ZAMARDO-367516 format. One line per 3 residues: number of its first residue (from 1); their letters; for each residue x, y, z of N, C-alpha, C, O, CB. Coordinates in steps of 0.001 Angstrom, whole numbers. Glycine has a CB too. Layout:
<recs>
NUM = a = X:Y:Z:X:Y:Z:X:Y:Z:X:Y:Z:X:Y:Z; ...
</recs>
This chain:
<recs>
1 = mkd = 68849:28334:-3189:67436:28602:-2909:67198:30046:-2471:66088:30565:-2587:66929:27651:-1835; 68262:30694:-1962:68093:32015:-1377:67681:33077:-2398:67060:34075:-2030:69368:32433:-704; 68019:32876:-3681:67644:33852:-4702:66317:33521:-5380:65898:34212:-6309:68732:33944:-5743
4 = tpa = 65665:32470:-4916:64404:32049:-5511:63277:32958:-5024:63092:33104:-3816:64102:30569:-5166; 62523:33570:-5930:61428:34450:-5496:60217:33667:-5010:60024:32503:-5360:61013:35368:-6633; 59414:34329:-4203:58176:33745:-3683:56993:34581:-4156:56950:35793:-3946:58204:33661:-2127
7 = lil = 56046:33924:-4788:54811:34566:-5228:53702:34175:-4261:53423:32990:-4080:54446:34163:-6697; 53074:35157:-3645:51991:34891:-2690:50671:35362:-3289:50520:36524:-3665:52258:35599:-1320; 49723:34437:-3369:48405:34740:-3919:47525:35338:-2827:47075:34635:-1921:47748:33468:-4519
10 = agg = 47289:36629:-2923:46600:37345:-1853:45522:38275:-2402:45317:39373:-1885:47601:38143:-1025; 44829:37825:-3462:43895:38725:-4123:42435:38429:-3920:41589:39106:-4503:44163:38724:-5535; 42101:37423:-3102:40702:37022:-2944:39885:37978:-2100:40418:38868:-1437:40634:35663:-2338
13 = ygk = 38569:37771:-2142:37653:38623:-1389:37561:38241:90:37196:39075:919:36281:38564:-2010; 37883:37005:425:37745:36572:1816:36311:36620:2297:36040:37070:3410:38602:37424:2711; 35381:36153:1457:33948:36281:1767:33561:35588:3064:32685:36067:3784:33122:35715:635
16 = rlr = 34207:34463:3370:33833:33725:4573:34338:34383:5851:34025:33939:6956:34358:32318:4493; 35125:35449:5688:35594:36188:6870:34875:37530:7037:35255:38333:7889:37100:36423:6774; 33856:37773:6241:33085:38999:6433:32378:38959:7786:31948:37887:8212:32059:39188:5288
19 = plt = 32242:40111:8485:32515:41474:8025:33970:41940:8175:34279:43090:7863:31639:42410:8766; 34869:41061:8647:36267:41469:8823:36881:41962:7520:37762:42821:7531:37091:40311:9372; 36417:41418:6391:37033:41722:5100:36215:42696:4252:36460:42824:3052:37243:40449:4330
22 = lek = 35262:43371:4853:34500:44368:4096:35346:45610:3809:35240:46206:2737:33229:44763:4864; 36178:45993:4765:37019:47177:4599:38510:46854:4716:39356:47749:4715:36641:48226:5630; 38808:45581:4815:40199:45142:4961:40372:43872:4136:39571:42946:4266:40577:44897:6475
25 = pkp = 41405:43807:3286:41615:42574:2520:42033:41434:3440:42648:41656:4483:42677:42788:1427; 41694:40221:3044:41978:39048:3876:43433:38961:4329:43674:38613:5485:41620:37799:3123; 44413:39259:3478:45814:39163:3915:46159:40057:5095:47143:39811:5792:46717:39502:2777
28 = lve = 45349:41105:5329:45628:42024:6441:44824:41699:7690:44941:42404:8692:45342:43446:6019; 44008:40646:7655:43310:40209:8871:44362:39795:9889:45256:39008:9579:42310:39024:8574; 44257:40323:11096:45297:40087:12096:45074:38788:12863:43958:38453:13262:45356:41251:13066
31 = iyg = 46168:38077:13051:46214:36896:13898:47289:37142:14944:48473:37236:14619:46502:35589:13066; 46878:37247:16188:47795:37525:17288:48694:38731:16988:49912:38683:17162:48652:36294:17576; 48056:39806:16535:48753:41079:16386:49476:41306:15072:50046:42376:14859:49714:41209:17455
34 = kpi = 49462:40320:14188:50116:40495:12890:49173:40050:11775:48433:39080:11943:51447:39698:12828; 49191:40749:10636:48408:40285:9489:48875:38910:9020:50047:38562:9161:48504:41290:8339; 47954:38135:8465:48290:36808:7942:49490:36898:6998:50410:36084:7073:47075:36185:7211
37 = lew = 49474:37877:6124:50537:38016:5121:51882:38311:5761:52913:37870:5253:50189:39118:4131; 51894:39043:6857:53161:39319:7540:53732:38048:8160:54941:37823:8118:52966:40394:8624; 52857:37212:8737:53324:35919:9249:53996:35122:8127:55038:34501:8333:52143:35110:9856
40 = qil = 53388:35150:6945:53950:34402:5824:55311:34949:5398:56261:34192:5195:52991:34431:4646; 55391:36252:5266:56654:36853:4828:57766:36567:5829:58892:36269:5429:56493:38369:4638; 57471:36653:7117:58478:36374:8136:58926:34915:8088:60111:34617:8236:57934:36710:9524
43 = wlk = 57964:34003:7878:58293:32570:7745:59243:32341:6573:60227:31611:6698:57006:31728:7554; 58948:32960:5447:59778:32783:4258:61134:33472:4416:62156:32957:3962:59055:33326:3022; 61135:34619:5052:62388:35342:5280:63334:34521:6150:64545:34523:5927:62112:36705:5938
46 = qqg = 62789:33825:7132:63606:32988:8011:64283:31852:7250:65265:31279:7723:62750:32417:9131; 63751:31528:6060:64345:30468:5246:65191:31022:4096:65570:30294:3178:63251:29571:4691; 65475:32309:4165:66390:32914:3216:65748:33584:2027:66453:34098:1159:67304:31907:2736
49 = irk = 64412:33594:1961:63726:34228:837:63715:35742:1058:63344:36220:2130:62270:33673:680; 64121:36478:45:64141:37940:148:63341:38621:-964:62982:39792:-843:65573:38437:118; 63064:37897:-2034:62346:38475:-3175:60890:37998:-3158:60618:36798:-3173:63035:38086:-4521
52 = fii = 59975:38944:-3128:58555:38611:-3036:57759:39291:-4141:58021:40437:-4505:58001:39011:-1669; 56785:38560:-4661:55769:39119:-5544:54431:38811:-4890:54105:37649:-4647:55861:38526:-7017; 53673:39832:-4611:52373:39633:-3974:51278:39929:-4992:51164:41045:-5501:52218:40537:-2710
55 = avg = 50479:38910:-5276:49354:39063:-6202:48159:39578:-5421:47603:38866:-4585:49014:37715:-6919; 47765:40814:-5692:46706:41462:-4923:45531:41822:-5834:45691:42015:-7040:47245:42724:-4216; 44358:41907:-5228:43160:42260:-5983:42260:43157:-5153:42357:44382:-5219:42402:41001:-6419
58 = wla = 41385:42540:-4374:40448:43263:-3517:41203:44149:-2531:42034:43663:-1764:39534:42280:-2762; 40911:45455:-2553:41538:46440:-1670:43070:46353:-1730:43758:46421:-711:41055:46236:-226; 43570:46201:-2944:45016:46029:-3155:45829:47171:-2564:46923:46962:-2042:45316:45910:-4638
61 = ekv = 45283:48385:-2652:46047:49548:-2191:46361:49472:-702:47369:50016:-252:45282:50828:-2488; 45501:48799:68:45754:48706:1506:46919:47772:1804:47695:48016:2727:44501:48227:2235; 47041:46707:1026:48201:45819:1168:49476:46570:789:50495:46461:1471:48036:44548:286
64 = qqy = 49411:47332:-301:50576:48090:-754:50977:49159:263:52164:49388:498:50289:48739:-2110; 49985:49805:860:50269:50827:1863:50925:50218:3103:51826:50813:3695:48980:51558:2255; 50472:49043:3484:50980:48403:4710:52422:47926:4524:53271:48180:5377:50079:47212:5110
67 = fgn = 52701:47240:3418:54009:46614:3239:54975:47450:2400:56190:47297:2525:53837:45269:2601; 54452:48327:1550:55319:49109:687:56218:48223:-151:55774:47208:-689:56154:50060:1508; 57475:48602:-263:58430:47798:-1049:59117:46729:-215:60022:46046:-693:59483:48699:-1673
70 = gsk = 58680:46584:1049:59205:45539:1918:60442:45905:2703:60908:45114:3522:59498:44360:1122; 60990:47101:2471:62262:47465:3106:62170:47517:4630:63161:47279:5322:62729:48808:2585; 60976:47829:5156:60821:47925:6611:61000:46585:7307:61341:46529:8489:59461:48488:6951
73 = igv = 60766:45499:6561:60953:44182:7173:62087:43409:6491:62195:42190:6628:59647:43374:7103; 62917:44131:5764:64133:43550:5220:63973:42648:4011:64773:41737:3798:64787:42799:6259; 62931:42902:3213:62730:42114:1992:62411:43051:829:62235:44255:1016:61587:41070:2184
76 = nir = 62342:42489:-356:61968:43252:-1544:60616:42758:-2038:60451:41567:-2302:63049:43125:-2661; 59652:43658:-2166:58299:43280:-2575:57905:44028:-3839:58043:45247:-3931:57286:43564:-1447; 57408:43262:-4817:56747:43822:-5988:55320:43293:-6022:55004:42283:-5394:57515:43466:-7304
79 = ysi = 54469:43984:-6758:53049:43639:-6739:52538:43297:-8139:52881:43944:-9129:52234:44793:-6151; 51710:42264:-8182:50994:41893:-9394:49518:42210:-9139:48895:41621:-8256:51217:40361:-9769; 48971:43132:-9908:47617:43629:-9652:46593:42871:-10493:46732:42755:-11710:47533:45139:-9948
82 = ere = 45562:42356:-9821:44442:41726:-10515:43285:42728:-10550:42732:43083:-9509:44014:40383:-9811; 42928:43174:-11742:41826:44133:-11873:40477:43482:-11641:39499:44156:-11318:41849:44778:-13244; 40429:42156:-11808:39236:41370:-11527:39701:39998:-11060:40833:39607:-11346:38296:41264:-12785
85 = plg = 38851:39257:-10346:39283:37951:-9832:39706:37010:-10965:38974:36831:-11938:38154:37307:-9012; 40881:36417:-10830:41434:35562:-11877:41549:34101:-11462:41824:33242:-12300:42784:36070:-12283; 41343:33806:-10182:41554:32453:-9702:43027:32195:-9426:43877:33036:-9720:41024:31446:-10709
88 = tag = 43329:31032:-8859:44713:30750:-8485:45626:30571:-9701:46776:31008:-9685:44767:29507:-7621; 45113:29928:-10756:45927:29780:-11978:46123:31125:-12657:47236:31480:-13047:45268:28785:-12960; 45020:31879:-12797:45108:33189:-13436:45969:34154:-12654:46661:34988:-13238:43737:33773:-13615
91 = gik = 45934:34047:-11320:46755:34924:-10486:48231:34686:-10696:49013:35636:-10730:46415:34732:-9031; 48630:33418:-10839:50034:33109:-11117:50410:33559:-12530:51469:34149:-12745:50300:31595:-10947; 49529:33270:-13486:49778:33655:-14880:49936:35164:-15013:50775:35639:-15778:48637:33166:-15783
94 = nae = 49142:35905:-14280:49174:37366:-14337:50513:37938:-13854:50890:39053:-14213:48037:37940:-13500; 51217:37159:-13040:52492:37613:-12482:53688:37132:-13297:54831:37279:-12863:52629:37138:-11050; 53439:36563:-14462:54502:35934:-15250:55672:36872:-15524:56828:36469:-15393:53942:35436:-16559
97 = klv = 55389:38112:-15902:56465:39045:-16249:57357:39374:-15054:58511:39765:-15227:55880:40326:-16814; 56828:39216:-13854:57602:39544:-12656:58510:38402:-12213:59434:38612:-11428:56670:39914:-11527; 58254:37207:-12707:59082:36075:-12309:59788:35414:-13492:60477:34408:-13319:58237:35054:-11590
100 = eds = 59624:35969:-14684:60132:35301:-15881:61651:35215:-15928:62196:34411:-16684:59641:36013:-17101; 62350:36035:-15130:63803:35967:-15120:64320:34898:-14157:65531:34732:-14008:64380:37319:-14749; 63411:34174:-13506:63787:33124:-12565:63395:31759:-13116:62243:31545:-13495:63126:33360:-11193
103 = eif = 64345:30845:-13161:64060:29503:-13670:63128:28737:-12740:62330:27914:-13188:65357:28723:-13859; 63233:29015:-11437:62427:28341:-10422:61850:29396:-9488:62526:30370:-9158:63272:27289:-9627; 60611:29210:-9064:60016:30114:-8082:59045:29346:-7201:58517:28303:-7586:59299:31293:-8779
106 = faf = 58824:29888:-6007:57829:29347:-5092:56508:30087:-5285:56489:31242:-5708:58313:29456:-3622; 55404:29408:-4970:54104:30063:-4956:53314:29531:-3761:53416:28359:-3398:53333:29825:-6299; 52521:30426:-3159:51803:30061:-1943:50405:30670:-1936:50197:31792:-2398:52583:30512:-704
109 = ngd = 49458:29912:-1407:48172:30515:-1073:48389:31483:71:49156:31198:991:47112:29436:-701; 47719:32629:22:47988:33687:988:47205:33607:2276:47044:34616:2963:47725:34974:371; 46708:32412:2624:45885:32321:3834:46324:31193:4758:45503:30607:5465:44434:32125:3457
112 = iit = 47623:30889:4753:48137:29865:5655:49231:30442:6542:50001:31308:6126:48669:28661:4862; 49283:29945:7767:50367:30264:8695:51054:28942:9013:50418:27998:9483:49837:30989:10013; 52345:28882:8755:53056:27621:8904:54524:27871:9205:55024:28987:9066:52910:26767:7644
115 = nlp = 55198:26816:9617:56658:26871:9768:57324:25722:9015:58463:25359:9310:57050:26825:11261; 56614:25149:8042:57154:24034:7274:58372:24476:6456:58395:25598:5949:56073:23450:6350; 59370:23623:6323:60568:23971:5549:60314:23903:4049:59569:23045:3575:61720:23043:5917
118 = lkp = 60934:24806:3310:60779:24857:1859:61787:23979:1120:61549:23579:-20:60910:26280:1384; 62896:23683:1761:63975:22965:1092:63522:21649:461:63957:21338:-648:65081:22695:2071; 62661:20858:1123:62227:19608:502:61493:19806:-822:61656:19004:-1741:61342:18861:1449
121 = lye = 60687:20865:-932:60004:21143:-2199:61015:21459:-3289:60939:20940:-4403:59014:22310:-2039; 61952:22312:-2946:62975:22761:-3894:63833:21587:-4365:64087:21433:-5560:63864:23844:-3253; 64273:20767:-3421:65148:19656:-3766:64411:18586:-4567:64993:17981:-5467:65741:19048:-2507
124 = tll = 63140:18346:-4251:62358:17366:-5004:62239:17792:-6460:62310:16959:-7363:60959:17191:-4382; 62056:19093:-6687:61976:19591:-8064:63311:19423:-8788:63346:18978:-9935:61554:21069:-8076; 64405:19778:-8120:65718:19698:-8753:66124:18254:-9056:66816:17993:-10040:66763:20351:-7863
127 = end = 65694:17329:-8214:66087:15930:-8372:65304:15212:-9461:65653:14096:-9843:65912:15202:-7070; 64240:15851:-9966:63397:15220:-10977:63253:16158:-12174:62431:17074:-12163:62003:14857:-10391; 64054:15920:-13194:64073:16808:-14357:62728:16866:-15073:62423:17849:-15748:65143:16362:-15327
130 = nfi = 61931:15825:-14929:60647:15774:-15638:59566:16602:-14945:58556:16953:-15554:60180:14331:-15765; 59785:16908:-13679:58765:17654:-12934:58788:19130:-13320:59849:19750:-13401:58982:17499:-11414; 57605:19676:-13554:57449:21112:-13760:57051:21787:-12452:57337:22966:-12243:56401:21396:-14855
133 = gvi = 56398:21044:-11584:55999:21596:-10292:55978:20530:-9218:55832:19341:-9502:54636:22252:-10394; 56127:20974:-7974:56046:20091:-6808:55082:20721:-5814:55185:21909:-5510:57460:19856:-6156; 54154:19932:-5314:53154:20390:-4351:53537:19914:-2951:53963:18773:-2772:51740:19876:-4737
136 = glv = 53384:20785:-1971:53526:20371:-582:52206:19813:-75:51183:20497:-115:53991:21549:297; 52225:18582:399:51026:17930:910:51085:17854:2430:52147:17618:3006:50867:16521:302; 49948:18053:3070:49869:17966:4529:48769:16989:4913:47811:16805:4162:49606:19363:5161
139 = plk = 48899:16356:6086:47857:15426:6525:46527:16145:6734:46486:17281:7205:48282:14721:7819; 45455:15468:6378:44120:16015:6583:43739:15933:8054:43870:14882:8682:43089:15270:5719; 43269:17047:8597:42764:17045:9960:41273:16795:9924:40535:17499:9236:43084:18374:10680
142 = spy = 40833:15806:10655:39406:15490:10678:38617:16667:11248:39015:17232:12267:39141:14210:11507; 37512:17047:10615:36687:18121:11167:35862:17672:12375:35208:18484:13030:35764:18659:10096; 35904:16383:12656:35105:15821:13747:35983:15011:14685:37066:14561:14308:33967:14945:13196
145 = giv = 35508:14833:15902:36158:13922:16824:35949:12487:16352:34915:12161:15768:35619:14115:18258; 36930:11640:16607:36884:10250:16170:36588:9346:17371:37152:9527:18450:38222:9842:15487; 35705:8382:17171:35371:7407:18212:36004:6071:17857:35776:5547:16767:33828:7261:18376
148 = qfe = 36790:5521:18759:37343:4191:18579:36520:3198:19393:36073:3505:20498:38838:4147:18995; 36324:2010:18838:35507:1022:19546:35904:-388:19152:36507:-609:18102:34018:1248:19260; 35564:-1321:19993:35729:-2748:19725:34365:-3407:19921:33769:-3341:20996:36825:-3397:20664
151 = knr = 33894:-4041:18854:32548:-4612:18861:31549:-3520:19207:31358:-2597:18416:32444:-5793:19865; 30907:-3601:20366:29929:-2571:20739:30388:-1750:21934:29573:-1106:22594:28587:-3210:21048; 31706:-1768:22223:32232:-1039:23384:33164:74:22919:34136:-173:22206:32976:-1999:24350
154 = vta = 32855:1304:23333:33704:2450:23007:34985:2377:23832:34948:2196:25049:32957:3791:23267; 36121:2522:23145:37410:2449:23835:38105:3797:23983:38926:3973:24883:38315:1510:23104; 37780:4768:23093:38456:6069:23186:37760:7109:22328:37123:6790:21324:39924:5946:22766
157 = fie = 37897:8361:22748:37511:9517:21940:38785:10268:21582:39603:10557:22456:36489:10449:22702; 38959:10584:20310:40114:11365:19872:39592:12606:19162:38915:12504:18140:41059:10526:18934; 39905:13770:19701:39344:15019:19194:40067:15497:17938:41236:15877:17993:39407:16093:20266
160 = kpl = 39363:15475:16809:39835:16018:15528:41290:15644:15223:42147:16523:15128:39692:17531:15528; 41568:14359:15071:42955:13943:14828:43413:14219:13405:42604:14448:12506:43112:12471:15126; 44733:14193:13220:45287:14211:11873:45112:12829:11270:45461:11826:11893:46789:14637:11878
163 = lkn = 44580:12773:10080:44413:11508:9374:45675:11287:8543:45748:11701:7386:43115:11509:8469; 46649:10642:9134:48009:10643:8594:48167:9896:7276:49194:10039:6613:48931:10054:9593; 47196:9119:6892:47286:8415:5618:46499:9099:4515:46403:8588:3399:46803:7003:5778
166 = ifi = 45926:10275:4838:45171:11042:3851:45788:12434:3768:45876:13137:4775:43646:11116:4223; 46217:12835:2566:46911:14108:2416:46126:15063:1528:45409:14646:618:48305:13886:1844; 46277:16345:1811:45620:17388:1033:46653:18385:520:47781:18443:1009:44548:18107:1880
169 = ngg = 46249:19159:-467:47090:20219:-1015:47313:21285:52:46358:21878:554:46447:20838:-2287; 48572:21527:395:48891:22494:1443:49030:23922:959:49354:24808:1749:50142:22097:2114; 48788:24174:-347:48901:25532:-866:50325:26041:-919:50560:27247:-839:48084:26454:-40
172 = myc = 51289:25120:-1055:52710:25451:-1116:53286:24769:-2348:53186:23550:-2493:53469:25008:191; 53890:25559:-3239:54353:25015:-4520:55756:25505:-4859:56169:26598:-4471:53383:25396:-5641; 56478:24654:-5603:57739:25064:-6208:57645:24736:-7697:57408:23586:-8066:58978:24345:-5528
175 = frk = 57830:25747:-8555:57604:25601:-9988:58840:25945:-10808:59637:26803:-10429:56451:26472:-10419; 58983:25261:-11935:59843:25760:-12995:59017:26763:-13800:57787:26706:-13794:60392:24587:-13905; 59686:27671:-14485:58936:28700:-15210:58120:28125:-16364:57267:28815:-16924:59886:29756:-15738
178 = dif = 58377:26855:-16728:57558:26187:-17749:56097:26072:-17325:55229:25815:-18159:58116:24798:-18044; 55820:26262:-16034:54435:26176:-15554:53534:27165:-16281:52336:26920:-16428:54376:26433:-14045; 54103:28286:-16740:53277:29307:-17389:52661:28807:-18698:51657:29349:-19162:54108:30554:-17658
181 = nyl = 53258:27783:-19283:52690:27201:-20498:51422:26398:-20218:50679:26059:-21139:53716:26315:-21175; 51183:26100:-18956:50031:25287:-18566:48915:26111:-17921:47842:25584:-17631:50472:24201:-17612; 49164:27382:-17702:48223:28197:-16948:47282:28991:-17849:47732:29658:-18781:48975:29138:-16044
184 = per = 45977:28924:-17576:45037:29792:-18291:45074:31191:-17692:45616:31391:-16605:43597:29216:-18235; 44515:32132:-18379:44488:33502:-17862:43437:33675:-16776:43441:34669:-16050:44227:34487:-18992; 42545:32713:-16670:41519:32757:-15628:41181:31326:-15214:41085:30438:-16061:40238:33513:-16124
187 = gdi = 41005:31105:-13924:40656:29776:-13439:41539:29357:-12283:42495:30050:-11936:40757:28762:-14558; 41214:28220:-11690:41964:27715:-10543:42960:26648:-10975:42645:25782:-11791:41012:27150:-9485; 44142:26721:-10429:45206:25803:-10823:44875:24363:-10472:45317:23429:-11140:46507:26201:-10167
190 = ekt = 44080:24194:-9401:43716:22849:-8975:42796:22156:-9982:42716:20928:-10011:43046:22901:-7613; 42102:22946:-10807:41153:22390:-11769:41675:22445:-13206:41084:21849:-14107:39834:23133:-11677; 42765:23150:-13414:43262:23337:-14785:44634:22706:-14965:44747:21615:-15522:43326:24828:-15135
193 = afp = 45664:23375:-14504:47037:22923:-14753:47385:21632:-14023:48015:20748:-14604:48009:23999:-14349; 46986:21507:-12761:47401:20341:-11988:46899:19016:-12566:47687:18076:-12674:46918:20483:-10574; 45628:18902:-12939:45190:17629:-13544:45965:17285:-14813:46299:16123:-15043:43702:17687:-13863
196 = rla = 46246:18280:-15626:46993:18043:-16863:48428:17612:-16567:48933:16668:-17174:46993:19305:-17736; 49080:18303:-15637:50452:17951:-15275:50514:16549:-14669:51435:15783:-14953:51027:18981:-14288; 49531:16219:-13836:49504:14892:-13217:49357:13810:-14274:50013:12771:-14202:48362:14792:-12197
199 = keg = 48503:14050:-15247:48288:13090:-16338:49559:12881:-17147:49819:11779:-17631:47160:13566:-17256; 50348:13937:-17294:51591:13861:-18071:52786:13390:-17237:53890:13240:-17758:51902:15218:-18676; 52561:13161:-15945:53648:12717:-15084:54641:13802:-14740:55801:13511:-14449:54362:11598:-15724
202 = klg = 54202:15056:-14768:55105:16182:-14553:54844:16943:-13258:55367:18038:-13053:55004:17126:-15702; 54032:16352:-12388:53700:17008:-11119:54174:16145:-9967:53706:15021:-9783:52177:17273:-11007; 55110:16682:-9190:55633:15947:-8049:55003:16415:-6753:54215:17360:-6735:57136:16090:-7974
205 = cft = 55359:15742:-5670:54841:16152:-4368:55837:15797:-3277:56689:14924:-3440:53479:15492:-4088; 55704:16492:-2172:56443:16147:-958:55438:16110:181:54696:17067:400:57609:17173:-666; 55421:14996:904:54456:14843:1994:55097:15266:3313:56111:14707:3733:53948:13380:2080
208 = ysl = 54499:16249:3949:54990:16758:5223:54335:16036:6391:53174:15634:6327:54741:18260:5327; 55102:15884:7447:54548:15445:8728:54323:16681:9589:55125:17614:9562:55499:14417:9447; 53256:16688:10335:52989:17822:11238:53298:17471:12689:52805:18120:13611:51527:18268:11115
211 = deh = 54121:16436:12884:54492:16063:14250:55323:17162:14923:55186:17413:16120:55274:14740:14245; 56185:17811:14133:57053:18844:14700:56830:20210:14055:57550:21163:14350:58508:18440:14544; 55842:20304:13184:55563:21556:12498:54075:21856:12548:53265:21027:12964:56053:21502:11044
214 = vwi = 53737:23066:12113:52326:23469:12107:51944:23955:10714:52776:24459:9960:52057:24579:13167; 50685:23794:10399:50100:24291:9152:48685:24722:9497:47819:23887:9761:50120:23194:7995; 48453:26041:9494:47182:26585:9975:46523:27368:8847:46984:28458:8509:47393:27491:11230
217 = pid = 45455:26836:8257:44727:27599:7240:43790:28598:7911:43187:28292:8939:43930:26652:6306; 43668:29787:7333:42778:30813:7868:41695:31089:6826:41921:31823:5864:43566:32123:8231; 40535:30505:7024:39485:30615:6021:38150:31076:6606:37343:31684:5903:39303:29291:5333
220 = thk = 37916:30792:7881:36641:31121:8512:36881:31829:9841:38013:31915:10318:35793:29849:8723; 35807:32330:10426:35914:32981:11740:36406:31998:12804:37133:32386:13718:34553:33571:12159; 36015:30735:12688:36496:29726:13630:38004:29551:13512:38694:29353:14513:35789:28388:13391
223 = dve = 38509:29624:12292:39954:29512:12082:40690:30672:12741:41734:30475:13362:40278:29466:10581; 40151:31878:12608:40763:33050:13226:40793:32893:14747:41812:33148:15390:39998:34332:12832; 39673:32474:15304:39576:32287:16754:40555:31220:17239:41249:31407:18238:38143:31902:17149
226 = aan = 40601:30105:16521:41491:29015:16916:42959:29422:16806:43762:29100:17681:41227:27780:16055; 43309:30134:15728:44696:30554:15520:45142:31545:16587:46278:31486:17056:44861:31172:14134; 44260:32447:16967:44597:33427:18005:44872:32761:19350:45631:33289:20163:43468:34440:18156
229 = kli = 44266:31618:19582:44521:30874:20819:45770:30016:20711:46519:29870:21677:43324:29999:21166; 45991:29447:19529:47084:28496:19349:48438:29168:19190:49428:28693:19745:46815:27633:18154; 48500:30251:18452:49796:30846:18108:50596:31307:19336:51806:31082:19367:49582:32021:17177
232 = pel = 49986:31940:20347:50785:32289:21535:51438:31071:22177:52570:31148:22657:49910:32992:22563; 50725:29948:22185:51293:28720:22745:52486:28252:21913:53501:27814:22455:50222:27610:22813; 52350:28351:20591:53425:27909:19706:54647:28801:19834:55777:28322:19744:52949:27884:18261
235 = itk = 54431:30097:20042:55541:31035:20231:56257:30727:21542:57487:30714:21592:55034:32502:20220; 55490:30480:22602:56069:30160:23909:56919:28897:23844:57964:28805:24488:54964:29991:24953; 56460:27924:23057:57190:26654:22930:58364:26759:21957:59169:25834:21843:56243:25549:22471
238 = gvl = 58455:27901:21251:59535:28067:20281:59267:27437:18931:60159:27363:18085:60780:27500:20830; 58035:26981:18724:57670:26369:17439:57553:27437:16355:58013:27242:15230:56339:25588:17565; 56935:28568:16701:56845:29704:15792:57725:30823:16304:57828:31044:17511:55386:30184:15640
241 = ki = 58365:31533:15375:59207:32659:15746:58572:33955:15268:58034:34027:14164:60623:32501:15162; 58639:34968:16105:58089:36271:15735:59133:37048:14962:58880:38180:14550:57631:37063:16984
</recs>
């Protein structure tokens, strides 16, 4: 797994984080002193990943200036440039020439902070010859507090619990290079390749538990605020490593 490259999709406008993203691309928005993208690279590096391809678009030059070739943080970084928004499927397709020498590669949405292990995704793909891709699934966190009751009597309030029987796409993928045959040059993978692969029985998944791990999406100002409060606690507890 150590020679498997990681492709990070980091080319979006980050419109829901404006004005933070008017002069700074979303991957460089800081969470507890580090850009989102740096948290991701460090997480992957801790699992042995050293080869990175970063798909950049909006204000791409600022990402390139910040990370360079990756040598400052002990990794190798190449860039796939999107001249116009291509979507998640198009962003992966656009990077095909940079990963074509690898039979298997990882791909990630560039707006999550997590410490989930990659090995289960990799092994699930290897154990199933028919699978072209494996998706990491995470439990859905309720956006609202949950009220428990018996008949007409309230018994408990549970603030925004994880709905452990309902899973969502965690933005973490392990692909065989055959995935490029399913990708359009423009569009989102969730609406194009994934439905087709699922219909053909070629899309696998691994369901993660968040009992001992974290998965933090950064999409809105509330997410930034919440992450800035949560991450110091996670570092103190040893859950996240700097």
